[in-house]
DSSP file (Angstrom, degrees, kcal/mol; ACC not computed):
  #  RESIDUE AA STRUCTURE BP1 BP2  ACC     N-H-->O    O-->H-N    N-H-->O    O-->H-N    TCO  KAPPA ALPHA  PHI   PSI    X-CA   Y-CA   Z-CA
    1    1 A X              0   0    0      0, 0.0     2,-0.1     0, 0.0    55,-0.0   0.000 360.0 360.0 360.0 127.0    3.7  -16.4   13.7
    2    2 A X     >  -     0   0    0      1,-0.1     4,-1.9     4,-0.0     5,-0.2  -0.324 360.0-102.1 -90.6 174.9    6.0  -14.6   16.1
    3    3 A X  H  > S+     0   0    0      1,-0.2     4,-2.7     2,-0.2     5,-0.2   0.848 117.8  56.5 -66.0 -35.9    5.6  -11.2   17.7
    4    4 A X  H  > S+     0   0    0      1,-0.2     4,-2.6     2,-0.2    -1,-0.2   0.917 107.3  48.5 -63.9 -42.7    8.0   -9.5   15.4
    5    5 A X  H  > S+     0   0    0      2,-0.2     4,-2.4     1,-0.2    -1,-0.2   0.904 112.0  49.4 -64.6 -40.9    6.0  -10.6   12.3
    6    6 A X  H  X S+     0   0    0     -4,-1.9     4,-2.3     2,-0.2     5,-0.3   0.932 111.9  48.9 -61.3 -45.9    2.8   -9.4   13.9
    7    7 A X  H  X S+     0   0    0     -4,-2.7     4,-2.4     1,-0.2    -2,-0.2   0.919 112.2  48.1 -60.4 -44.8    4.4   -6.1   14.7
    8    8 A X  H  X S+     0   0    0     -4,-2.6     4,-2.4     2,-0.2    -1,-0.2   0.893 110.5  51.7 -65.6 -39.9    5.7   -5.6   11.2
    9    9 A X  H  X S+     0   0    0     -4,-2.4     4,-1.8     1,-0.2    -2,-0.2   0.945 115.8  39.5 -61.8 -48.5    2.4   -6.5    9.6
   10   10 A X  H  X S+     0   0    0     -4,-2.3     4,-2.4     2,-0.2    -2,-0.2   0.826 114.4  53.6 -74.6 -30.1    0.4   -4.0   11.6
   11   11 A X  H  X S+     0   0    0     -4,-2.4     4,-2.9    -5,-0.3     5,-0.3   0.907 107.4  51.9 -66.9 -41.2    3.1   -1.4   11.5
   12   12 A X  H  X S+     0   0    0     -4,-2.4     4,-2.2     1,-0.2     5,-0.2   0.916 111.7  47.2 -59.6 -44.0    3.1   -1.6    7.7
   13   13 A X  H  X S+     0   0    0     -4,-1.8     4,-2.1    36,-0.3    -2,-0.2   0.929 114.1  47.0 -63.9 -45.2   -0.6   -1.2    7.6
   14   14 A X  H  X S+     0   0    0     -4,-2.4     4,-2.2     2,-0.2    -2,-0.2   0.935 115.5  42.9 -64.8 -47.2   -0.5    1.8   10.0
   15   15 A X  H  X S+     0   0    0     -4,-2.9     4,-2.4     1,-0.2     5,-0.2   0.898 114.8  49.1 -68.8 -39.7    2.3    3.7    8.2
   16   16 A X  H  X S+     0   0    0     -4,-2.2     4,-2.1    -5,-0.3    30,-0.3   0.877 111.5  50.8 -68.2 -34.7    1.0    3.0    4.7
   17   17 A X  H  X S+     0   0    0     -4,-2.1     4,-2.4    -5,-0.2    -2,-0.2   0.916 110.1  50.1 -64.9 -42.7   -2.5    4.2    5.9
   18   18 A X  H  X S+     0   0    0     -4,-2.2     4,-2.1     1,-0.2    -2,-0.2   0.926 112.9  44.9 -62.3 -45.9   -1.0    7.4    7.3
   19   19 A X  H  X S+     0   0    0     -4,-2.4     4,-2.5     1,-0.2    -1,-0.2   0.861 111.8  54.0 -67.8 -34.7    1.0    8.2    4.2
   20   20 A X  H  X S+     0   0    0     -4,-2.1     4,-2.3    22,-0.2    -2,-0.2   0.911 108.8  48.2 -64.9 -41.6   -2.1    7.4    2.0
   21   21 A X  H  X S+     0   0    0     -4,-2.4     4,-2.4     2,-0.2    -2,-0.2   0.919 112.3  49.0 -64.7 -43.2   -4.3    9.8    4.0
   22   22 A X  H  X S+     0   0    0     -4,-2.1     4,-2.0     1,-0.2    -2,-0.2   0.915 113.3  46.5 -63.6 -42.3   -1.6   12.5    3.7
   23   23 A X  H  X S+     0   0    0     -4,-2.5     4,-2.2     2,-0.2    -1,-0.2   0.858 111.2  52.4 -70.1 -33.0   -1.3   12.0    0.0
   24   24 A X  H  X S+     0   0    0     -4,-2.3     4,-2.2     2,-0.2    -2,-0.2   0.907 109.3  49.1 -66.8 -41.2   -5.1   12.0   -0.5
   25   25 A X  H  X S+     0   0    0     -4,-2.4     4,-1.9     2,-0.2    -2,-0.2   0.883 111.1  50.6 -64.4 -37.5   -5.4   15.3    1.4
   26   26 A X  H  X S+     0   0    0     -4,-2.0     4,-3.3     2,-0.2     5,-0.5   0.893 108.8  51.7 -65.5 -39.6   -2.6   16.7   -0.8
   27   27 A X  H  X S+     0   0    0     -4,-2.2     4,-2.1     1,-0.2    -2,-0.2   0.908 109.3  49.5 -63.0 -42.0   -4.5   15.5   -3.9
   28   28 A X  H  < S+     0   0    0     -4,-2.2    -1,-0.2     1,-0.2    -2,-0.2   0.894 117.7  41.0 -63.8 -38.8   -7.7   17.2   -2.7
   29   29 A X  H  < S+     0   0    0     -4,-1.9    -2,-0.2    -5,-0.2    -1,-0.2   0.920 127.7  28.3 -75.6 -44.9   -5.8   20.4   -2.1
   30   30 A X  H  < S-     0   0    0     -4,-3.3    -3,-0.2    -5,-0.1    -2,-0.2   0.846  80.5-157.5 -89.7 -37.1   -3.5   20.5   -5.2
   31   31 A X     <  +     0   0    0     -4,-2.1     2,-0.4    -5,-0.5    -4,-0.1   0.914  38.0 146.5  57.5  47.8   -5.6   18.6   -7.7
   32   32 A X     >  -     0   0    0      1,-0.1     4,-1.6    -5,-0.1     3,-0.4  -0.932  54.2-132.3-116.6 140.8   -2.6   17.6   -9.9
   33   33 A X  H  > S+     0   0    0     -2,-0.4     4,-2.1     1,-0.2     5,-0.2   0.833 104.5  58.2 -61.0 -35.9   -2.4   14.3  -11.8
   34   34 A X  H  > S+     0   0    0      1,-0.2     4,-1.8     2,-0.2    -1,-0.2   0.893 106.8  47.8 -63.9 -39.1    1.1   13.5  -10.6
   35   35 A X  H  > S+     0   0    0     -3,-0.4     4,-2.3     1,-0.2    -1,-0.2   0.851 108.6  56.8 -68.1 -33.1    0.0   13.7   -6.9
   36   36 A X  H  X S+     0   0    0     -4,-1.6     4,-2.3     2,-0.2    -2,-0.2   0.895 104.7  50.7 -63.8 -40.9   -2.9   11.4   -7.9
   37   37 A X  H  X S+     0   0    0     -4,-2.1     4,-2.0     2,-0.2    -1,-0.2   0.916 111.4  47.8 -63.1 -42.5   -0.5    8.8   -9.3
   38   38 A X  H  X S+     0   0    0     -4,-1.8     4,-2.4     1,-0.2    -2,-0.2   0.886 109.7  54.1 -64.5 -38.1    1.5    8.9   -6.0
   39   39 A X  H  X S+     0   0    0     -4,-2.3     4,-2.3     1,-0.2    -2,-0.2   0.913 107.5  49.3 -62.6 -43.1   -1.8    8.6   -4.1
   40   40 A X  H  X S+     0   0    0     -4,-2.3     4,-2.0     2,-0.2    -1,-0.2   0.896 109.5  53.2 -63.4 -39.5   -2.8    5.5   -6.0
   41   41 A X  H  X S+     0   0    0     -4,-2.0     4,-1.6     1,-0.2    -2,-0.2   0.926 111.0  45.2 -60.7 -45.2    0.7    4.0   -5.3
   42   42 A X  H  X S+     0   0    0     -4,-2.4     4,-1.9     1,-0.2   -22,-0.2   0.859 110.3  54.7 -68.3 -34.5    0.3    4.6   -1.6
   43   43 A X  H  X S+     0   0    0     -4,-2.3     4,-2.3     2,-0.2    -1,-0.2   0.858 105.2  53.9 -66.3 -33.7   -3.2    3.3   -1.6
   44   44 A X  H  X S+     0   0    0     -4,-2.0     4,-2.2     2,-0.2    -1,-0.2   0.895 107.5  50.1 -65.7 -38.9   -1.9    0.1   -3.2
   45   45 A X  H  X S+     0   0    0     -4,-1.6     4,-2.2     2,-0.2    -2,-0.2   0.870 109.5  51.9 -65.3 -35.1    0.6   -0.3   -0.3
   46   46 A X  H  X S+     0   0    0     -4,-1.9     4,-2.4   -30,-0.3    -2,-0.2   0.903 107.6  51.9 -66.0 -40.1   -2.3    0.2    2.1
   47   47 A X  H  X S+     0   0    0     -4,-2.3     4,-2.3     1,-0.2    -2,-0.2   0.907 109.4  49.9 -60.7 -41.6   -4.2   -2.5    0.3
   48   48 A X  H  X S+     0   0    0     -4,-2.2     4,-2.4     1,-0.2    -1,-0.2   0.904 110.0  50.9 -62.7 -41.0   -1.2   -4.8    0.7
   49   49 A X  H  X S+     0   0    0     -4,-2.2     4,-1.9     1,-0.2   -36,-0.3   0.873 109.0  51.2 -64.1 -37.6   -1.1   -3.9    4.4
   50   50 A X  H  X S+     0   0    0     -4,-2.4     4,-2.7     2,-0.2     5,-0.3   0.924 109.8  50.6 -64.6 -43.9   -4.7   -4.7    4.8
   51   51 A X  H  X S+     0   0    0     -4,-2.3     4,-1.5     1,-0.2    -2,-0.2   0.940 113.7  42.6 -60.0 -48.7   -4.2   -8.1    3.2
   52   52 A X  H  < S+     0   0    0     -4,-2.4     4,-0.3     1,-0.2    -1,-0.2   0.816 115.8  49.9 -71.8 -27.7   -1.3   -9.1    5.3
   53   53 A X  H >< S+     0   0    0     -4,-1.9     3,-1.1    -5,-0.2     4,-0.5   0.893 110.7  47.4 -76.6 -39.9   -3.0   -7.8    8.5
   54   54 A X  H >X S+     0   0    0     -4,-2.7     4,-1.8     1,-0.2     3,-1.2   0.804  99.7  70.7 -69.1 -27.2   -6.3   -9.6    7.9
   55   55 A X  T 3< S+     0   0    0     -4,-1.5    -1,-0.2    -5,-0.3     7,-0.2   0.718  87.1  65.7 -60.7 -20.4   -4.2  -12.7    7.2
   56   56 A X  T <4 S+     0   0    0     -3,-1.1    -1,-0.3    -4,-0.3    -2,-0.2   0.862 112.4  31.8 -66.8 -35.4   -3.4  -12.8   10.9
   57   57 A X  T <4 S+     0   0    0     -3,-1.2     2,-0.5    -4,-0.5    -2,-0.2   0.676 120.0  49.5 -98.2 -20.9   -7.1  -13.5   11.7
   58   58 A X     X  -     0   0    0     -4,-1.8     4,-2.0     1,-0.1    -1,-0.2  -0.972  54.6-162.5-129.0 122.8   -8.2  -15.5    8.7
   59   59 A X  H  > S+     0   0    0     -2,-0.5     4,-1.5     2,-0.2    -1,-0.1   0.793  94.5  59.8 -72.4 -26.1   -6.5  -18.5    7.2
   60   60 A X  H  > S+     0   0    0      2,-0.2     4,-0.7     1,-0.2    -1,-0.2   0.906 109.7  42.0 -66.5 -40.7   -8.5  -18.0    3.9
   61   61 A X  H >> S+     0   0    0      1,-0.2     4,-1.0     2,-0.2     3,-0.8   0.879 110.0  57.8 -71.6 -37.9   -7.0  -14.6    3.4
   62   62 A X  H 3< S+     0   0    0     -4,-2.0     3,-0.3     1,-0.3    -1,-0.2   0.833 100.7  57.6 -61.5 -31.8   -3.6  -15.8    4.5
   63   63 A X  H 3< S+     0   0    0     -4,-1.5    -1,-0.3     1,-0.2    -2,-0.2   0.797 103.8  53.4 -68.3 -27.3   -3.8  -18.3    1.7
   64   64 A X  H << S+     0   0    0     -3,-0.8     2,-1.9    -4,-0.7    -1,-0.2   0.729  87.7  87.3 -76.2 -22.6   -4.2  -15.4   -0.8
   65   65 A X     <  +     0   0    0     -4,-1.0     2,-0.2    -3,-0.3    -1,-0.2  -0.559  60.5 151.8 -83.3  82.7   -1.1  -13.7    0.6
   66   66 A X     >  -     0   0    0     -2,-1.9     4,-2.5     1,-0.1     5,-0.2  -0.674  61.2-107.3-105.0 163.0    1.4  -15.3   -1.7
   67   67 A X  H  > S+     0   0    0     -2,-0.2     4,-2.6     1,-0.2     5,-0.2   0.855 121.3  55.6 -58.1 -33.2    4.7  -13.9   -2.8
   68   68 A X  H  > S+     0   0    0      2,-0.2     4,-2.4     1,-0.2    -1,-0.2   0.921 108.7  46.7 -66.0 -42.8    3.3  -13.5   -6.3
   69   69 A X  H  > S+     0   0    0      2,-0.2     4,-2.4     1,-0.2     5,-0.2   0.941 114.8  46.0 -63.0 -47.9    0.4  -11.4   -4.9
   70   70 A X  H  X S+     0   0    0     -4,-2.5     4,-2.3     1,-0.2    -2,-0.2   0.908 114.9  46.8 -64.0 -42.3    2.6   -9.2   -2.7
   71   71 A X  H  X S+     0   0    0     -4,-2.6     4,-2.6    -5,-0.2    -1,-0.2   0.884 111.2  52.8 -67.0 -37.2    5.1   -8.7   -5.6
   72   72 A X  H  X S+     0   0    0     -4,-2.4     4,-2.2    -5,-0.2    -2,-0.2   0.925 111.4  44.6 -63.9 -45.2    2.3   -7.9   -8.0
   73   73 A X  H  X S+     0   0    0     -4,-2.4     4,-2.2     2,-0.2    -2,-0.2   0.915 115.0  48.8 -65.9 -42.5    0.8   -5.2   -5.7
   74   74 A X  H  X S+     0   0    0     -4,-2.3     4,-2.3    -5,-0.2    -2,-0.2   0.892 110.3  51.6 -64.2 -39.2    4.2   -3.7   -5.0
   75   75 A X  H  X S+     0   0    0     -4,-2.6     4,-2.0     2,-0.2    -2,-0.2   0.915 109.9  48.9 -63.9 -43.2    5.1   -3.7   -8.7
   76   76 A X  H  X S+     0   0    0     -4,-2.2     4,-2.0     1,-0.2    -2,-0.2   0.906 110.4  51.5 -62.3 -41.1    1.9   -1.9   -9.5
   77   77 A X  H  X S+     0   0    0     -4,-2.2     4,-2.2     1,-0.2    -2,-0.2   0.912 108.8  50.7 -62.2 -41.9    2.6    0.7   -6.8
   78   78 A X  H  X S+     0   0    0     -4,-2.3     4,-2.5     1,-0.2    -1,-0.2   0.859 106.5  55.2 -65.2 -34.8    6.1    1.3   -8.2
   79   79 A X  H  X S+     0   0    0     -4,-2.0     4,-2.3     2,-0.2    -1,-0.2   0.929 109.4  46.8 -61.8 -44.2    4.6    1.8  -11.6
   80   80 A X  H  X S+     0   0    0     -4,-2.0     4,-1.5     2,-0.2    -2,-0.2   0.873 111.0  51.7 -67.4 -35.7    2.3    4.5  -10.2
   81   81 A X  H  X S+     0   0    0     -4,-2.2     4,-1.0     2,-0.2    -1,-0.2   0.908 109.4  50.5 -64.5 -40.5    5.3    6.1   -8.3
   82   82 A X  H >X S+     0   0    0     -4,-2.5     4,-1.0     1,-0.2     3,-0.8   0.920 109.1  51.0 -61.6 -43.7    7.2    6.1  -11.6
   83   83 A X  H 3< S+     0   0    0     -4,-2.3    -1,-0.2     1,-0.2    -2,-0.2   0.820 105.0  58.2 -63.3 -29.8    4.3    7.8  -13.3
   84   84 A X  H 3< S+     0   0    0     -4,-1.5    -1,-0.2     1,-0.2    -2,-0.2   0.758 113.3  36.9 -74.4 -22.5    4.2   10.4  -10.6
   85   85 A X  H << S+     0   0    0     -4,-1.0     2,-0.2    -3,-0.8    -1,-0.2   0.467  88.5 116.2-105.6  -2.6    7.8   11.5  -11.1
   86   86 A X     <  -     0   0    0     -4,-1.0     2,-0.3    -3,-0.2    -3,-0.0  -0.469  65.7-128.4 -67.8 130.4    7.8   11.2  -14.9
   87   87 A X              0   0    0     -2,-0.2    -1,-0.1     1,-0.1    -2,-0.1  -0.627 360.0 360.0 -81.2 138.4    8.3   14.5  -16.7
   88   88 A X              0   0    0     -2,-0.3    -1,-0.1     0, 0.0    -2,-0.0   0.351 360.0 360.0-117.8 360.0    5.8   15.4  -19.3
């Protein structure tokens, strides 16, 4: 694993965590379901960031980080983002 990949993995975790915290604080303040859906989407991206970052230290976790897993988590996050912008 090269330095660029390490940087990207930890940057993804840091940025997704930051956006998740901001969206969670917005959810607490606004208490609207659409913001909640966006918050869940960002939390899923944070979960993905945790998986790929822990994979640096553990080969057992790295074995779980398959393209199917990453695509599945990203697809679920996109579904929640779609629900957050859907007009009702």
